[in-house]
C-alpha positions in Angstrom: 6.2 41.3 13.4 7.0 41.6 9.7 4.2 40.6 7.4 4.7 38.5 4.3 3.2 39.7 1.0 0.7 37.8 -1.1 1.0 39.0 -4.8 -2.0 38.8 -7.0 -2.3 39.1 -10.8 1.4 38.6 -11.6 2.5 36.5 -14.6 2.4 32.7 -13.5 1.3 33.6 -9.9 -1.5 31.7 -8.3 -3.5 31.9 -5.1 -3.0 29.0 -2.7 -5.0 28.0 0.4 -2.0 28.9 2.6 -2.0 32.4 1.2 -5.7 32.8 1.8 -5.3 31.5 5.5 -2.2 33.8 6.1 -4.3 36.8 4.9 -7.4 35.6 6.9 -5.5 35.8 10.2 -3.7 39.0 9.4 -0.2 37.5 8.8 0.1 38.6 5.1 -0.6 41.7 3.2 -2.0 42.0 -0.2 -0.1 43.3 -3.2 -1.5 43.7 -6.7 1.1 43.1 -9.4 1.7 46.4 -11.4 1.1 44.6 -14.7 -2.3 43.4 -13.4 -3.3 46.9 -12.4 -2.4 48.2 -15.8 -4.9 45.6 -17.2 -7.7 46.7 -15.0 -9.1 49.3 -17.4 -12.4 48.1 -18.5 -15.0 50.8 -18.7 -17.7 50.7 -16.0 -21.3 49.8 -17.0 -23.3 49.9 -13.8 -23.2 50.6 -10.0 -22.8 47.9 -7.4 -21.8 47.7 -3.7 -19.8 45.0 -1.9 -21.9 42.8 0.5 -20.3 40.4 3.0 -22.3 37.5 4.2 -23.3 38.1 7.8 -22.5 34.6 9.1 -18.7 34.9 8.2 -16.4 35.3 11.1 -13.5 38.0 10.9 -11.1 35.4 9.6 -13.6 34.0 7.1 -14.4 37.6 6.0 -10.8 38.5 5.3 -10.6 35.2 3.3 -13.7 36.1 1.4 -12.3 39.5 0.4 -8.9 38.1 -0.9 -10.7 35.3 -2.9 -13.1 37.9 -4.2 -10.3 40.2 -5.2 -8.4 37.4 -7.0 -11.5 36.6 -9.0 -12.0 40.3 -10.0 -8.4 40.5 -11.1 -8.8 37.3 -13.1 -11.8 38.7 -15.0 -10.0 42.0 -15.6 -12.1 44.3 -13.6 -11.7 48.1 -13.1 -9.2 49.4 -10.6 -11.5 51.1 -8.2 -13.1 47.9 -6.6 -9.8 46.0 -6.6 -7.9 48.8 -4.8 -10.8 49.4 -2.3 -10.6 45.7 -1.3 -6.9 45.5 -1.0 -6.6 48.7 1.0 -9.3 47.4 3.5 -7.4 44.1 3.8 -4.1 45.8 4.4 -5.5 48.1 7.1 -5.9 45.2 9.4 -9.2 46.4 10.6 -11.5 44.2 12.7 -14.8 45.0 10.9 -15.4 45.5 7.2 -18.1 47.7 5.6 -18.3 49.0 2.1 -21.2 51.5 2.2 -20.5 53.2 -1.1 -21.6 51.9 -4.4 -18.8 51.4 -7.0 -18.9 52.0 -10.8 -18.3 48.4 -11.9 -17.8 46.5 -15.2 -20.1 43.7 -16.3 -17.8 41.1 -15.0 -17.5 42.7 -11.5 -21.2 43.1 -11.4 -21.8 39.3 -12.0 -19.1 38.5 -9.3 -20.3 40.9 -6.7 -24.0 39.9 -7.2 -23.2 36.2 -6.9 -20.7 36.4 -3.9 -21.8 33.0 -2.5 -19.3 31.3 -4.7 -16.4 33.5 -3.3 -17.6 32.9 0.2 -17.7 29.2 -0.4 -14.1 29.1 -1.9 -12.7 31.3 0.9 -13.9 29.1 3.7 -12.9 26.0 1.8 -9.4 27.4 1.4 -9.3 28.1 5.1 -10.4 24.5 5.7 -7.9 23.2 3.3 -5.0 24.8 5.0 -6.2 24.0 8.6 -6.8 20.3 7.6 -3.2 19.9 6.6 -2.2 21.1 10.1 -4.7 18.8 11.8 -3.3 15.7 10.1 0.0 15.8 11.8 -1.4 17.2 15.0 -4.0 14.5 15.4 -1.3 11.7 14.7 0.9 13.4 17.5 -2.0 13.4 20.0 -3.0 9.8 19.2 0.6 8.5 19.6 0.8 10.1 23.1 -2.5 8.5 23.9 -1.3 5.2 22.8 1.5 5.4 25.4 -0.7 7.0 28.1 -3.2 4.1 27.7 -0.4 1.5 27.4 -2.2 0.3 24.3 -1.5 -2.6 22.1 -0.2 -1.0 18.8 0.2 -4.1 16.6 -2.4 -2.5 14.3 0.4 -0.2 13.2 2.3 -3.0 11.9 0.2 -2.7 8.7 2.7 -2.6 5.9 1.9 -2.1 2.2 1.6 -5.8 1.4 1.7 -4.9 -2.3 -1.6 -6.8 -2.9 -3.4 -3.7 -4.2 -5.8 -3.8 -1.3 -4.1 -1.6 1.3 -5.1 2.1 1.4 -2.2 4.2 0.6 -3.2 6.7 3.3 -3.7 4.1 6.0 -0.3 2.7 5.3 1.1 6.1 5.6 -0.6 6.7 9.0 0.5 3.2 10.2 4.1 4.1 9.2 4.1 7.5 10.8 2.7 6.1 14.1 5.4 3.5 14.0 8.0 6.1 13.7 6.5 8.2 16.6 6.3 5.1 18.8 9.5 3.4 17.7 11.3 2.1 20.8 8.5 2.9 23.3 8.3 0.8 26.4 4.9 2.1 27.4 2.9 0.3 24.5 1.9 -3.1 23.7 -0.3 -4.3 26.6 -3.9 -3.1 26.6 -6.5 -3.5 23.8 -8.0 -0.1 23.2 -10.8 0.1 20.6 -10.1 3.9 19.9 -6.4 2.9 19.1 -7.4 0.2 16.7 -9.4 2.7 14.9 -6.6 5.2 14.4 -5.3 3.8 11.1 -8.7 3.9 9.5 -10.0 7.1 10.8 -6.8 9.1 10.3 -6.2 7.4 6.9 -9.7 8.6 5.7 -9.1 12.1 7.1 -5.9 12.2 5.1 -7.6 11.0 2.0 -10.4 13.5 2.2 -8.2 16.4 3.0 -6.1 15.7 0.0 -9.2 15.7 -2.2 -10.1 19.1 -0.9 -6.6 20.4 -1.5 -6.6 19.2 -5.1 -10.0 20.8 -5.8 -9.0 24.1 -4.1 -5.8 24.4 -6.4 -8.1 24.4 -9.3 -11.0 26.4 -8.1 -9.1 29.3 -6.4 -7.4 30.2 -9.7 -10.1 29.4 -12.4 -11.0 32.1 -14.7 -14.4 33.3 -15.7 -15.8 34.0 -19.1 -17.6 37.3 -19.6 -17.6 37.7 -15.8 -20.0 34.8 -15.3 -19.2 32.2 -12.6 -18.3 28.7 -14.0 -21.3 26.5 -13.6 -21.0 23.6 -11.3 -18.0 24.9 -9.4 -20.1 25.1 -6.1 -21.1 21.5 -6.5 -17.6 20.3 -7.2 -16.3 22.0 -4.1 -19.1 20.8 -1.8 -18.8 17.3 -3.1 -15.3 17.1 -1.6 -16.3 19.2 1.5 -19.0 16.9 2.7 -16.8 13.7 2.9 -14.3 16.0 4.8 -17.1 16.9 7.2 -17.8 13.2 7.8 -14.2 12.4 8.3 -13.9 15.3 10.8 -16.8 14.1 12.9 -15.3 10.6 13.0 -11.8 11.9 13.9 -13.3 14.1 16.7 -15.3 11.3 18.1 -12.4 8.9 18.4 -10.2 11.6 19.8 -12.8 12.5 22.5 -13.1 8.9 23.5 -9.2 8.7 23.9 -9.2 11.9 25.8 -11.7 10.5 28.3 -9.8 7.3 28.7 -6.7 9.4 29.2 -8.4 11.2 32.1 -9.2 7.9 33.8 -5.7 6.7 33.5 -4.1 9.7 35.5 -2.3 8.1 38.4 -2.9 11.0 40.9 -6.5 11.1 42.1 -6.4 14.8 42.8 -4.9 15.7 39.5 -7.5 13.4 37.8 -10.4 15.1 39.6 -9.1 18.7 39.1 -8.3 18.2 35.4 -11.6 16.3 34.8 -13.5 19.3 36.2 -11.8 21.7 33.8 -12.2 19.2 30.8 -16.0 19.0 31.5 -16.3 22.7 31.3 -14.1 23.5 28.4 -13.8 20.5 26.0 -16.4 20.2 23.3 -18.4 16.9 23.6 -19.0 14.2 21.0 -22.7 15.4 21.2 -21.6 18.9 19.9 -19.8 17.2 17.0 -23.0 15.4 16.0 -25.0 18.6 16.3 -22.6 20.7 14.1 -22.4 17.9 11.5 -26.2 17.6 11.3 -26.4 21.4 10.9 -23.9 21.1 8.0 -25.8 18.3 6.4 -29.0 20.3 6.6 -27.3 23.2 4.9 -25.7 20.9 2.2 -29.1 19.3 1.5 -30.7 22.7 1.1 -27.9 23.8 -1.2 -26.9 26.8 1.1 -23.4 26.2 0.0 -21.5 29.2 1.5 -23.1 28.7 5.0 -22.6 25.0 4.6 -18.7 25.6 4.3 -18.9 27.9 7.4 -20.6 25.3 9.4 -17.9 22.8 8.6 -15.3 25.4 9.7 -17.3 25.5 13.0 -17.0 21.7 13.2 -13.3 21.9 12.5 -12.9 24.2 15.4 -14.6 21.8 17.7 -12.4 18.9 16.4 -9.2 20.9 16.9 -10.2 21.7 20.5 -10.9 18.1 21.2 -7.6 16.9 19.6 -5.8 19.6 21.7 -7.5 18.2 24.9 -6.5 14.6 23.9 -2.9 15.8 23.8 -3.3 17.7 27.2 -4.9 14.6 28.9 -2.2 12.2 27.5 0.5 14.6 28.7 -1.2 14.6 32.1 -1.0 10.8 32.3 2.6 10.6 31.2 3.9 13.5 33.2 1.6 13.2 36.3 4.2 13.3 38.9 6.0 16.4 37.5 2.7 18.1 36.8 1.5 17.5 40.4 4.7 18.9 41.8 4.7 21.9 39.5 1.1 22.8 40.0 1.2 22.0 43.7 -2.0 19.9 44.1 -3.4 20.2 47.6 -5.8 18.1 49.6 -9.1 19.2 50.7 -7.7 20.1 54.3 -5.3 22.5 52.6 -2.1 20.3 53.1 0.1 19.7 50.2 -0.1 16.2 48.7 3.2 14.4 49.5 4.7 13.8 46.1 5.9 10.2 45.8 9.5 9.5 45.1 9.8 9.5 41.3 10.2 6.2 39.9 12.5 5.5 36.9 10.5 6.5 33.9 9.7 4.0 31.2 11.1 5.0 27.8 8.8 7.0 25.4 9.0 6.4 21.7 11.9 8.1 19.9 9.4 10.3 18.1 7.2 11.1 21.0 10.1 11.8 23.4 11.5 14.3 20.9 8.0 16.0 20.7 7.5 15.9 24.4 10.8 17.8 24.8 9.5 20.6 22.6 6.2 20.8 24.6 8.2 21.1 27.8 10.4 23.7 26.5 7.4 25.8 25.5 5.5 25.3 28.8 8.4 25.8 30.9 8.7 29.4 29.7 5.3 30.3 31.3 5.5 31.5 34.9 2.4 32.0 37.1 2.0 33.1 40.7 -1.3 31.7 41.5 -1.8 30.3 44.9 -4.8 28.0 44.5 -4.0 24.8 42.9 -7.1 24.8 40.6 -6.3 28.2 39.4 -2.7 27.1 38.7 -3.9 24.0 36.8 -6.4 26.2 34.8 -3.5 28.5 33.9 -1.4 25.5 33.0 -4.2 24.2 30.8 -4.7 27.6 29.2 -1.1 27.9 28.5 -1.0 24.5 26.8 -4.2 25.2 24.7 -2.8 28.5 23.8 0.3 26.9 22.6 -1.8 24.6 20.4 -3.5 27.4 18.6 -3.2 26.9 14.9 -3.1 30.5 14.2 -0.1 31.1 16.2 3.4 31.2 14.6 5.0 29.1 17.3 2.5 26.4 16.8 3.3 26.3 13.1 7.1 26.0 14.0 6.0 23.1 16.3 4.2 21.4 13.4 7.3 21.9 11.2 9.4 20.1 13.9 6.9 17.2 14.1 7.1 16.9 10.3 10.9 16.7 10.6 10.6 14.0 13.2 8.3 11.9 11.0 9.8 12.6 7.6 13.3 13.9 7.8 14.9 11.4 10.2 15.3 8.4 7.9 17.2 6.5 10.4 13.8 6.0 12.4 11.7 5.2 9.3 11.3 1.4 9.0 12.3 0.4 5.4 9.7 -1.2 3.2 10.0 -3.1 -0.2 8.2 -2.0 -3.4 4.6 -3.1 -4.0 4.2 -6.5 -5.4 7.5 -7.8 -4.2 8.6 -9.9 -1.3 11.5 -11.0 0.7 12.2 -14.7 1.4 13.5 -15.5 4.9 15.6 -18.6 5.7 12.6 -20.9 6.2 11.0 -19.7 2.9 14.2 -20.2 1.1 14.5 -23.8 2.2 11.1 -24.4 0.6 12.2 -22.5 -2.5 15.5 -24.5 -2.9 13.5 -27.8 -2.5 11.0 -26.8 -5.2 13.6 -25.7 -7.6 15.5 -28.9 -7.1 12.4 -30.9 -8.0 11.6 -28.8 -10.9 15.1 -28.9 -12.4 15.2 -32.7 -12.0 11.9 -33.1 -13.9 13.1 -30.8 -16.7 16.4 -32.5 -17.1 14.8 -35.9 -17.0 13.2 -34.9 -20.3 16.5 -33.9 -21.9 16.2 -30.1 -21.6 19.3 -27.9 -21.3 19.5 -24.8 -19.1 19.4 -21.3 -20.7 19.7 -17.7 -19.2 18.8 -14.5 -20.8 19.1 -10.8 -19.8 16.8 -9.5 -17.3 15.8 -6.7 -19.7 15.3 -6.7 -23.5 15.1 -4.1 -26.1 11.5 -2.7 -25.9 10.7 -3.5 -29.5 11.5 -7.2 -28.8 8.7 -7.4 -26.2 6.1 -5.1 -27.7 3.2 -6.6 -29.8 3.5 -10.0 -28.3 1.1 -9.9 -25.3 -2.1 -8.2 -26.6 -3.8 -6.2 -24.0 -1.3 -7.2 -21.5 1.4 -5.1 -23.2 0.4 -2.2 -20.9 1.9 -4.2 -18.0 5.5 -4.1 -19.4 8.0 -2.2 -17.2 9.8 0.3 -19.3 13.3 1.5 -18.3 14.8 5.0 -18.6 16.8 5.6 -21.8 20.5 4.9 -20.7 22.2 5.6 -24.0 20.1 5.4 -27.1 18.3 2.1 -26.6 14.8 1.8 -25.2 14.7 -1.2 -22.9 12.0 -2.9 -20.9 12.2 -5.6 -18.1 11.3 -9.0 -19.5 7.6 -9.8 -19.1 8.0 -13.5 -19.5 10.7 -16.1 -20.6 9.0 -17.2 -23.7 9.7 -14.1 -25.9 13.3 -13.9 -24.8 13.6 -17.7 -25.7 12.1 -17.0 -29.1 14.6 -14.1 -29.7 17.4 -16.3 -28.6 16.5 -19.1 -31.0 16.0 -16.7 -34.0 19.2 -14.7 -33.2 21.4 -17.8 -33.2 19.8 -19.3 -36.2 18.6 -22.5 -34.3 16.1 -24.8 -35.9 15.5 -26.9 -32.8 16.0 -26.6 -29.0 14.7 -28.2 -25.8 15.5 -25.8 -22.9 14.4 -24.8 -19.5 15.0 -21.6 -17.7 14.2 -20.5 -14.1 14.4 -16.8 -13.6 12.5 -13.6 -12.5 10.1 -11.7 -14.7 8.4 -8.4 -14.1 4.9 -7.0 -14.6 3.5 -3.7 -13.9 0.4 -5.3 -12.6 -2.1 -4.4 -9.8 -0.8 -6.7 -7.0 -3.1 -9.0 -5.2 -2.8 -12.2 -3.1 -0.5 -14.5 -5.0 0.0 -12.0 -7.7 3.2 -10.1 -7.7 5.2 -7.5 -9.8 8.5 -9.5 -9.5 8.3 -13.3 -9.6 10.1 -16.3 -10.7 8.9 -18.5 -13.7 10.0 -21.9 -14.5 9.8 -22.5 -18.3 10.2 -25.6 -20.3 10.0 -25.2 -24.1 10.4 -27.4 -27.2 11.3 -25.6 -30.4 11.6 -27.3 -33.8 9.7 -29.7 -36.2 8.5 -32.9 -34.7 5.7 -35.5 -35.1 2.3 -33.9 -34.9 1.3 -33.2 -31.3 4.3 -35.0 -29.8 5.9 -32.0 -28.2 2.5 -30.8 -27.0 1.9 -34.1 -25.3 5.3 -34.0 -23.6 4.9 -30.6 -22.4 1.5 -31.3 -20.9 2.9 -34.5 -19.4 5.7 -32.5 -17.8 3.3 -30.2 -16.3 1.5 -33.0 -14.5 4.8 -34.6 -13.4 5.9 -31.3 -11.8 2.7 -30.7 -9.9 2.6 -34.3 -8.8 6.3 -34.3 -7.5 6.0 -30.9 -5.8 3.2 -32.6 -3.8 1.0 -29.6 -3.5 -2.3 -31.4 -3.5 -5.1 -31.6 -6.0 -4.9 -29.9 -9.3 -6.5 -29.8 -12.8 -5.2 -28.7 -16.2 -7.7 -26.8 -18.2 -7.0 -27.3 -21.9 -8.3 -25.7 -25.2 -7.1 -24.9 -28.6 -6.6 -21.5 -30.2 -7.9 -22.5 -33.5 -11.1 -24.0 -31.8 -11.6 -20.5 -30.2 -11.1 -18.7 -33.5 -13.7 -21.1 -35.1 -16.0 -20.3 -32.3 -15.6 -16.6 -32.9 -16.4 -17.0 -36.6 -19.4 -19.3 -36.0 -20.8 -16.6 -33.4 -20.3 -13.8 -35.9 -17.5 -11.9 -34.1 -15.6 -9.6 -36.5 -12.1 -10.9 -37.1 -10.4 -7.7 -35.8 -12.1 -8.4 -32.4 -11.2 -12.0 -32.0 -8.3 -11.3 -29.6 -10.1 -8.6 -27.5 -13.1 -10.9 -27.0 -10.9 -13.9 -26.2 -9.4 -11.6 -23.5 -12.8 -11.1 -22.1 -13.6 -14.8 -22.1 -10.5 -15.7 -20.3 -11.8 -13.8 -17.3 -14.6 -16.4 -16.9 -12.8 -18.1 -14.0 -13.0 -14.9 -11.9 -16.2 -13.2 -13.1 -19.7 -14.4 -14.0 -20.8 -14.7 -17.6 -23.2 -11.7 -17.1 -20.3 -9.5 -16.2 -18.4 -10.7 -19.2 -21.4 -10.3 -21.5 -21.8 -6.7 -20.3 -18.1 -6.0 -21.1 -18.4 -7.6 -24.5 -21.6 -5.6 -25.4 -21.1 -2.3 -23.8 -17.3 -1.9 -24.0 -16.3 -4.0 -26.9 -19.2 -3.4 -29.3 -20.7 -7.0 -29.8 -24.3 -7.4 -30.4 -26.3 -9.0 -27.6 -27.1 -12.0 -29.9 -23.5 -12.6 -30.5 -22.6 -12.4 -26.9 -25.4 -14.9 -26.0 -24.2 -17.3 -28.6 -20.7 -17.2 -27.3 -22.2 -18.0 -23.9 -23.6 -21.2 -25.1 -20.2 -22.4 -26.2 -17.9 -21.2 -23.4 -20.0 -23.0 -20.8 -19.0 -26.4 -22.3 -16.4 -28.2 -20.2 -15.9 -31.8 -19.1 -13.8 -35.0 -19.6 -11.6 -34.5 -22.7 -12.6 -37.5 -24.7 -16.3 -37.2 -23.8 -16.5 -33.6 -24.8 -14.4 -34.0 -27.8 -16.8 -36.8 -29.0 -19.7 -34.4 -28.5 -18.1 -31.6 -30.5 -17.4 -34.0 -33.4 -20.8 -35.3 -33.6 -22.8 -35.0 -36.8 -24.4 -31.5 -37.0 -21.8 -29.9 -34.7 -21.2 -26.2 -35.7 -17.5 -26.8 -35.4 -17.4 -29.3 -38.1 -18.4 -26.5 -40.6 -15.3 -24.6 -39.8 -11.9 -25.8 -41.3 -9.8 -24.4 -38.4 -12.1 -26.0 -35.8 -11.8 -29.3 -37.5 -8.0 -29.1 -37.5 -8.1 -28.2 -33.8 -10.4 -31.1 -32.9 -8.1 -33.5 -34.8 -5.0 -32.2 -32.9 -6.9 -32.6 -29.6 -7.8 -36.1 -30.4 -4.1 -37.1 -30.8 -3.2 -35.3 -27.6 -6.0 -36.7 -25.6 -5.3 -40.3 -26.6 -1.5 -39.9 -25.9 -2.3 -38.5 -22.5 -4.7 -41.3 -21.8 -2.2 -44.0 -22.7 0.4 -42.1 -20.6 -2.1 -42.3 -17.6 -2.3 -38.5 -17.3 -5.8 -37.7 -18.9 -7.5 -37.8 -15.5 -5.7 -34.5 -14.8 -7.0 -32.8 -17.7 -10.3 -30.9 -18.2 -11.4 -29.9 -21.8 -12.7 -26.3 -21.2 -13.9 -24.1 -24.0 -13.9 -21.0 -21.9 -10.1 -21.1 -21.6 -8.8 -18.3 -23.9 -5.3 -17.3 -22.6 -4.9 -13.6 -23.4 -1.4 -13.7 -25.0 -1.4 -12.9 -28.8 1.3 -15.4 -29.7 -0.6 -18.6 -29.0 -1.5 -20.6 -32.3 -2.6 -24.1 -31.1 -3.1 -26.0 -27.9 -3.4 -23.8 -24.8 -3.6 -25.0 -21.2 -3.7 -23.7 -17.6 -3.2 -25.6 -14.4 -5.4 -24.6 -11.3 -4.9 -25.6 -7.8 -8.1 -27.2 -6.3 -7.0 -27.2 -2.6 -8.0 -24.8 0.1 -5.5 -21.9 -0.7 -7.0 -19.5 -3.3 -4.1 -18.7 -5.5 -5.6 -19.0 -9.0 -3.6 -20.3 -12.0 -0.3 -22.0 -11.0 0.9 -22.8 -14.6 0.1 -22.2 -18.1 1.4 -22.7 -21.6 0.6 -23.5 -25.2 1.8 -23.8 -28.8 3.3 -20.6 -30.5 4.3 -21.5 -34.1 4.8 -17.9 -35.3 6.6 -16.2 -32.5 10.1 -17.2 -33.3 9.6 -16.2 -36.9 8.9 -12.6 -35.8 12.6 -12.3 -35.0 14.1 -14.0 -38.0 13.6 -15.3 -41.5 12.5 -18.8 -40.4 9.4 -20.0 -38.8 10.2 -22.4 -36.1 7.3 -24.2 -34.4 7.4 -24.3 -30.6 5.4 -25.2 -27.7 6.0 -24.6 -23.9 4.9 -24.5 -20.3 5.5 -21.9 -17.6 5.1 -22.6 -14.0 4.2 -19.7 -11.7 6.4 -20.8 -8.9 5.4 -18.0 -6.5 2.0 -19.4 -6.2 3.2 -22.8 -5.7 5.4 -21.5 -2.9 2.3 -19.9 -1.3 0.6 -23.3 -1.4 3.7 -25.3 0.1 4.0 -22.6 2.9 0.4 -22.9 3.8 0.6 -26.7 3.8 3.6 -26.5 6.2 1.7 -24.0 8.5 -1.4 -26.3 8.5 0.7 -29.3 9.3 2.6 -27.4 12.1 5.8 -28.2 10.4 8.9 -26.1 10.2 11.6 -26.5 7.5 15.2 -26.7 8.6 16.7 -23.3 7.8 20.2 -24.7 7.2 21.7 -28.1 6.3 24.2 -28.0 9.3 24.8 -31.5 10.7 26.8 -30.7 13.8 27.4 -27.6 16.0 30.9 -27.4 17.6 30.1 -25.9 21.0 33.1 -24.4 23.0 32.2 -23.6 26.5 34.5 -20.7 27.2 36.3 -18.2 24.9 38.9 -20.3 23.0 38.2 -19.3 19.4 41.4 -21.2 18.3 40.0 -24.5 19.6 36.8 -23.9 17.8 38.6 -23.1 14.6 40.7 -26.3 14.9 37.8 -28.6 15.6 35.4 -27.1 13.1 38.2 -27.0 10.5 38.7 -30.7 10.8 35.0 -31.3 10.1 34.9 -29.0 7.1 37.9 -30.8 5.6 36.1 -34.0 6.1 33.1 -32.7 4.2 30.9 -32.4 7.3 28.4 -29.4 7.3 29.2 -27.7 10.6 29.0 -24.5 12.5 30.8 -23.4 15.7 29.7 -21.3 18.7 32.0 -20.0 21.4 30.1 -19.0 24.5 30.6 -19.6 28.3 26.8 -20.1 28.9 25.8 -23.6 28.2 22.1 -22.8 27.5 23.1 -20.5 24.7 24.5 -23.5 22.7 21.5 -25.6 23.2 19.1 -22.7 22.4 20.9 -22.1 19.1 21.0 -25.8 18.1 17.4 -26.1 18.8 16.4 -22.9 16.8 18.5 -24.1 13.9 17.3 -27.7 14.3 20.9 -29.0 14.2 20.9 -32.8 15.0 24.3 -33.2 16.5 26.6 -31.3 19.0 30.2 -31.6 19.8 30.6 -30.1 23.3 33.9 -29.1 24.7 34.3 -27.7 28.3 37.0 -27.5 30.7 36.7 -31.2 31.8 36.8 -32.4 28.1 39.9 -30.3 27.5 41.7 -31.8 30.5 40.8 -35.4 29.5 41.6 -34.9 25.7 38.0 -35.8 24.7 34.9 -34.2 23.2 31.3 -34.9 24.2 29.0 -36.1 21.3 25.4 -35.3 21.9 22.4 -36.1 19.8 19.8 -33.5 19.8 17.0 -35.4 17.9 14.1 -36.7 19.8 14.3 -40.5 20.3 18.0 -40.7 19.9 19.8 -41.2 23.3 23.4 -40.7 22.2 25.6 -38.8 24.7 29.1 -40.1 24.8 32.7 -38.9 25.3 35.0 -39.7 22.4 38.8 -39.2 22.2 39.8 -36.0 20.6 41.7 -37.7 17.8 38.7 -40.0 16.8 35.8 -37.6 16.9 35.6 -36.9 13.1 35.5 -40.6 12.2 33.1 -41.4 15.0 30.7 -38.6 14.0 30.8 -39.6 10.2 29.8 -43.1 11.1 26.8 -41.8 12.9 25.9 -39.3 10.1 26.3 -42.1 7.4 25.3 -45.4 9.1 
């Protein structure tokens, strides 16, 4: 076999865990770059020999030597030590001894004296490479166990919901398992705890293995100053190794449990008994996993780091054997008949067991069936002539386990084919949507259209005209308008000299439109999607609709503000979502509060941003943020706390804040705000809407453009969806885009959260929205599409919402009508065609209509019943 070469010391070259592993198992030879050899000319300063830790295995020793050699080259050692190590590695010897003392440089002396770090990195590199192989191997074994145990695999339906709470690695495991099991007829029946754990256990293993890989990429190639080891490198490596050890133990324990369950599921009692005997002798136990893990923990606690890594490698070997046995036992379940025939299982009296006539096999998953074919191809090439069945079974197991040896090239080829099954065959990968987005099916679209209809009706009732703006704006249009939230703007790639971003809301585009067109007044509404590069959570998306209503232009003081708040309460009432409240405050009142409490002017907005989180966090958490992160004094933060806890009935709290001696009366901005709020509250009171409003001094609204009244609607029902609408006055925003300042106020309804409430209400009430508006189904019992087109065409021409279905089976028509909740049916069979009639049937409960109507009168008769 031709060996690959690992070159050290070349320009831009780096040592990888895979190269360390290939050298460790003798599949690669070492080559020192000529330019690196030329640099190794430092004069020797002392003598030192090369010692190899006694506990290292042969493979670990070879890994140790290549890591040590690379470190020596990195610190520009002399040639003699480097050449001695490379020659020993390339000789492919089975024992390594360096009896002579070498003339070494200061750097070499430091490295050779402190070889524990090289041993630690060497074994860690081996673990890094092997863990990558274990990840795919463990998924394959688990997938076969799922089918062998006829397990319920709905746990793998885990999709990345985009809510920010799904582990990326767990979602990846679930997706790969779905691909392996896609189309399987074996799974979906039995509840198996060890199958339920697969997503979590394998996900954690992936996460910890990737942490080790990231660390090793750095540590294997880190240089050393003056030949001294970098302080802390042992700690940083061990801090990722120990979690890997915990993940390995958990993986091994779950795999062992599935292997035992597989044995119990083998259909042939003789095969079960024989294989169980071999399993008991050769498979490591879960107790051995615990023992090995405890030993590694003991070494970790004692900071014997090189031996600690070696013990984890021992633990890895146990886990690998267990996972291999899981695959062997699952294979034995799925292929019991073929295996019994091949091995020739015999009874105790020596007679051959009569092999049952093979039943038609159930279908494996597309992924597992492809992999099974690869395994069978490999095993079929092995021919044994043993007479005794146990010997033949032992030979078969030995062949199987030998094939599953990670050090063998053929197994590496097998893993590459598994990777191809999982990753390359995109036709089997179930598609997914980006995080923070969602699809709307027909039932949800029914709710959405109903909601939009209500919203548009309310907006138009108040005289607003519709407006639409581009989904993306120039980046300069959006920046500087949202305070700390500007980091959530989605930037687009430069497509020709303009830097653009997806719109963050509908207010800034509205302001840009008003300024760009030189308007001085406009009352408009807009229902459109906006985009935020946010961390998704329940009810919080990256793409969502907003429903905005804005009034721009001069007006009687507080009149537009009153109308906008009134519109918000009308919207939420008519959407019939349940109990809600509108929290309301004033930006000038907040600024006055900041001044009164001693907050520096440059920190007003960032402190308001903190205060705005009080609906989600305690004041103690907010206080800590204001003091430790934003630099307020503890006294200032505590004083803010006395104000932001004030909330209550609007007129009652307003009266309290305007009492003689109130600190707000000493601030001009606060006095203006209180006078504005008095006008607003009295108008809402006269309009019988004040009962929906709460005056809340903690409401801050983080957007920079607000200048006056600010408000936020919160749902008070069972569904936890947070704010469902918000808005306020922004008198300076339009002026940022033009020469004129145009005052404006608006409200934005977060319709996605409203949808969530409406969907939950429908679910709670056991209701199902009609997915279509179809009034009648034209059902043709036969295959006459021409007749269907004729009858349905007459209905469409008459303005009737109709569908047609052509099918010989009568139940198909009724099933479709029931599923689509279509209230009427025109049924035409052979009898009706002969008689020149159609049968009119009502499908709504409580309506008993079932009559035959002359063919020429059916449209008129149906319209009478649709519009009585």
